[in-house]
C-alpha positions, 0 to 999 in steps of 0.5 A: 822814955817811959817811967816805971809806972807807965811801964807797969801800965803797959805790962797789963796790956794784952799782946794785941793791945801792945801790937796796936801801940807798936803801930803808933811807933810806941817803942816801949810797947815793942820792948815789952813785946820783945821781953814777952817773946824772948823765950819763944824767939830763943826756942825757935832759934834753937829749933832752926839753928844749923851750921851757917844759920846760928841761933844768934842770927836766927834770933835777929831774924825773929826780932825782925819778924816780930817787929813786922808782925806788929804792923801787919797783924789784923786785930779783927782776924781770928788768930791771937797776936801770939799765934800770928807772931809765932807763925811769922817768926817761924816762917822768917827763920825757916826762910833764912835757913833755906837761903843758907842752904840754897847755894845762892851765896853760902858765904853771905848769910848777912844778905839772906833777909834781903835776898830771901824777901825777893825770892818768893817761892811759887806754889802753895808755900806762900799765901798772899799775906806772907808775900805782903809781909816779906815785901814790907820787911824788905822795904823797911830794911832798905829804908833802915839801911838808907837812913843809918849807913854812911856813904862808904858803908852803903857802897861796901854793902852793895858790893858785898851783896853783889858777891865781891870779896873784901879784896875786890871791894877794896880795889873797886872803892880804892880803900884798904881791905881793913877799911872794908872789913871795918865797914862790914863790922859796923854794918853788922852791928847796926843790923843787930841794933835794929 
């Protein structure tokens, strides 16, 4: 935990310098970046919010994109970190909305980041760097889920992502529907805290 004096020291750093510190797993640097980008995240979320892709969900997607941007940003590139992160955030939110309306699994908006990262559109929509970013995001999300979900939560999530209803999951795993719902609520809470 940083002291107030250390926080003030971080506060004078540029976004680029904070991104570099994030690559070294400096949680306080990332918290400061989140504070700096919060209004941008809210604005972008409001821009993309539609039924099925609520602003709160989009802010979470934006936070994931911001976190990944800290690891993929090239300090030797021509773009500022702010611009790079804004593009990453916008692309992630746009992809989330496209997924919601793709018809693949309209009821399953929680699975959008995982499925969308696997479905890379053909053509000029995606540059190689964006593809790499998505693959890294997927890998990081999968690792986070392995590290933070209980055995039952992992099983419930796997069934849910395969399109099973709560009733079908409960029957398959020999648990109650209420236990299934509780596991999904815990999963969502853990994803929000990520």
